[in-house]
C-alpha positions as CSV (number, residue, x, y, z in Angstrom):
1,M,-129.0,-86.9,86.0
2,N,-125.6,-88.3,87.2
3,S,-123.2,-90.9,85.7
4,L,-124.7,-93.8,87.8
5,E,-128.3,-92.9,86.8
6,V,-127.1,-92.9,83.0
7,K,-125.6,-96.3,83.4
8,N,-128.4,-97.8,85.5
9,N,-131.2,-96.6,83.1
10,R,-129.3,-97.6,80.0
11,K,-128.9,-101.1,81.4
12,K,-132.4,-101.2,82.8
13,Y,-133.8,-100.6,79.2
14,N,-131.3,-103.1,77.8
15,L,-129.5,-100.5,75.7
16,T,-125.8,-100.7,74.6
17,Q,-123.8,-97.5,75.0
18,G,-123.8,-97.2,71.2
19,Q,-127.8,-97.4,71.0
20,L,-128.1,-94.8,73.6
21,A,-125.5,-92.7,71.9
22,K,-127.4,-92.7,68.6
23,M,-130.6,-91.9,70.4
24,I,-129.1,-88.7,72.0
25,G,-126.9,-87.8,69.0
26,V,-123.5,-88.3,70.6
27,S,-120.8,-90.9,70.2
28,K,-120.4,-94.3,72.1
29,K,-117.3,-92.8,73.7
30,T,-119.2,-89.8,75.0
31,I,-121.8,-92.2,76.8
32,A,-118.8,-94.1,78.2
33,N,-117.4,-90.9,79.4
34,Y,-120.7,-89.8,80.9
35,E,-121.0,-93.0,82.8
36,A,-117.3,-92.7,84.0
37,G,-118.3,-89.4,85.7
38,E,-117.6,-86.6,83.0
39,T,-119.9,-83.6,83.3
40,I,-123.0,-83.9,81.2
41,P,-124.0,-80.8,79.4
42,N,-127.5,-79.5,80.5
43,T,-128.9,-80.0,76.9
44,K,-128.0,-83.7,76.9
45,R,-129.1,-84.1,80.5
46,V,-132.6,-82.8,79.4
47,I,-132.5,-85.2,76.3
48,L,-131.5,-88.1,78.6
49,H,-134.3,-87.5,80.9
50,R,-136.8,-87.4,78.2
51,V,-135.6,-90.5,76.5
52,F,-135.6,-92.5,79.7
53,D,-139.0,-91.2,80.5
54,E,-140.2,-92.4,77.0
55,L,-138.6,-95.7,77.7
56,K,-140.3,-96.0,81.1
57,Q,-143.7,-95.1,79.6
58,N,-143.3,-97.6,76.7
59,K,-142.3,-100.2,79.1
60,Q,-145.3,-99.7,81.3
61,E,-147.6,-99.7,78.2
62,T,-146.1,-103.2,77.1
63,E,-146.4,-104.7,80.5
64,H,-150.1,-104.0,80.3
65,D,-150.4,-105.3,76.8
66,G,-148.1,-108.4,77.1
67,D,-145.8,-108.9,74.1
68,I,-144.7,-106.0,72.1
69,S,-146.1,-106.1,68.7
70,S,-143.8,-105.1,65.7
71,D,-146.4,-102.3,65.0
72,K,-146.0,-101.0,68.6
73,E,-142.2,-101.2,68.2
74,I,-142.4,-99.2,65.0
75,E,-144.7,-96.6,66.5
76,Y,-142.5,-96.3,69.5
77,L,-139.4,-95.8,67.5
78,K,-141.2,-93.1,65.4
79,K,-142.0,-91.3,68.5
80,I,-138.4,-91.4,69.8
81,N,-137.2,-90.2,66.4
82,S,-139.6,-87.5,66.2
83,F,-138.6,-86.4,69.7
84,L,-134.9,-86.5,68.9
85,E,-135.5,-84.6,65.6
86,K,-137.4,-81.8,67.5
87,E,-134.5,-81.6,70.2
88,N,-131.7,-81.4,67.6
89,K,-133.7,-78.7,65.8
90,Y,-134.0,-76.8,69.1
91,I,-130.4,-77.0,69.9
92,R,-129.4,-76.0,66.4
93,E,-131.7,-73.0,66.5
94,N,-130.8,-71.9,70.0
95,F,-127.3,-72.6,70.0
96,G,-126.0,-72.6,66.4
97,K,-125.1,-69.0,66.5
98,E,-123.0,-69.4,69.8
99,I,-121.3,-72.5,68.4
100,K,-120.5,-70.7,65.2
101,G,-119.2,-67.6,67.1
102,L,-117.0,-69.9,69.3
103,K,-115.6,-71.6,66.4
104,G,-114.8,-68.5,64.6
105,M,-113.0,-67.2,67.8
106,V,-111.0,-70.4,67.9
107,E,-110.1,-70.2,64.2
108,T,-108.9,-66.6,64.7
109,L,-106.9,-67.4,67.7
110,T,-105.3,-70.4,66.3
111,K,-104.7,-68.8,62.8
112,D,-103.3,-65.6,64.2
113,N,-101.0,-67.1,66.7
114,S,-98.6,-64.3,66.3
115,K,-101.0,-61.8,67.8
116,L,-101.4,-64.1,70.9
117,K,-97.6,-64.2,71.3
118,E,-97.5,-60.3,71.0
119,V,-100.3,-60.0,73.6
120,G,-98.6,-62.4,75.9
121,T,-95.3,-60.7,75.6
122,K,-97.0,-57.3,76.4
123,I,-98.7,-58.8,79.4
124,N,-95.5,-60.4,80.6
125,K,-93.7,-57.0,80.2
126,I,-96.3,-55.2,82.3
127,I,-96.2,-57.9,85.0
128,E,-92.4,-57.4,85.1
129,E,-92.7,-53.7,85.3
130,L,-95.2,-53.9,88.0
131,S,-93.1,-56.3,90.1
132,I,-90.1,-54.0,89.7
133,K,-92.3,-50.9,90.7
134,Y,-93.6,-52.9,93.8
135,Q,-90.0,-53.9,94.7
136,I,-88.9,-50.3,94.4
137,D,-92.0,-49.2,96.4
138,D,-91.0,-51.7,99.2
139,E,-87.5,-50.6,99.2
140,I,-88.5,-46.8,99.6
141,K,-90.8,-47.8,102.4
142,K,-87.9,-49.7,104.1
143,V,-85.6,-46.6,103.8
144,K,-88.4,-44.2,105.2
145,N,-88.9,-46.6,108.1
146,D,-85.1,-46.7,108.9
147,E,-84.9,-42.9,108.6
148,N,-87.6,-42.6,111.3
């Protein structure tokens, strides 16, 4: 699903960016970013497909029945809510550890900034040494070529 499909489907089903955002568990700004061309994560792409499929199915059912009764609206909203709860549970269960691990890494890196600087300094020193070595090697080759 690309940005144009998100926008077109959202408008097709008369949803605001805020309403769609609540349905898939993101902010209104995130939906605006998706519609503007920002990359949509695969997990959210799957959820968007399923939400729009549910909306399409519901629209087809209501076209056959005429007006939507409030009972049907409530039942439909319950289905969507149940679906979203399952999706969020799946994401938490399958990606929770990775997210915690990444957060821990970020905390460590930002908290221990002195180590980063130390590593950066060492890397820069090695780069300088290698640059000097290659310059010396080039000079030696030139001298050898001049001797021949």
